[in-house]
N, C-alpha and C positions, 0 to 999 in steps of 0.2 A: 625541518616542522611542516609537511605538507595537510592540505584539508580535504577532507574526501565531504564531498554533501550525499547521501542516500536519497531518491525516494521515492515511498511503497505504496502506489496503488491495489486495492481491493475491490472485493465484492464481498467479501461476505468479515466483516465486522473483530468478530476470534479472531479469523485467520491473521491478519492486520495483526494483533495486540499481541500471539504469541511468537508470533516472526520480529514486532519489533523487540521482546519482551528477551528472546535470542539474541540480541547483536546484542542488547545493555549490558546481556551476561560476556560474552568475550571481550565486551572496552571495557565490564570492572577490573575481570581479569588478566587483565594485561596490563592494565592503568592509566587506560588515554583517556583523555580530554573527551566528555561526549556533551551533545543538547539535545536536547528532542530524546520519544517520539512529539516532537509539536504536533497538533494537528490540524490539517489543512482543511478548507472548504469541502463541503461534502454538496458533487454535480446529481443531482434528482433528476430520473427522465422518464418520465408518463407519459403513457402512449396508451388510449381508449381504442377501443375498437367495435365494429357493432357485429354480433352476436351472427348475427342470418345474414351472407355472404349476396345470397342473391337481395333482398329490398325483399324480402314479405315476410309481414307477421310484425309485429309491434317496431318498434326503437328501442331493442334491449342492448348494448354497451357491456364488452368488458371494460375492465381500469385493466393498467399492466407498467407495477412501478416496477424501477430499475437507480437504487442505489451503487454510487461509486467515489470509499474511503482512499484516503492520502494521510500518510503520516511521513511527513521529513524530519534524518535524522544526520546530525552533523559532528563528525567525529577528527580535533586534531588527532593527526597521526607521522610520531617520531619514525617509527619501525612500521614497515609493508605485511611483515606477516600477520602486525592484523586484519588490514586489506583475503590478502589470502584465503587467511578462515570465516571469512563473512562467504567468499563469491567460494569458497569451499561446502554453504550450508544448503541443505537443501531444500526450501522454497514449497508450499504448496503449488497447486495447480493455478488458480487465481490470479494468485498476492506476482504484483511485477511491480519488477525492483530495477536503479536507474544509482547510476553509480558514475561520481561527479570529481573525478581528482585537479587540486587548486595544488602549484605547488608555492 
């Protein structure tokens, strides 16, 4: 029996949760033991830029915020068909997927 560790990252929490629920339904249909989705710490990126690039006028700033959400799913896989089904899934463009297999 091998273990598969799937790490998901996205800027959109809704897209990430929908992908996690699809993987969960695939695991439940095939009877695979699953742990997760485990929420990992969210990365926050804060950027503040000046509104007037030439330097004239008042000191006004625009603030930009980016959050990257992460989830971890662990599967105990005895049959490789489950992994093929997960690999065939269509993921939204902003969801990044990493899959590691341990024997």
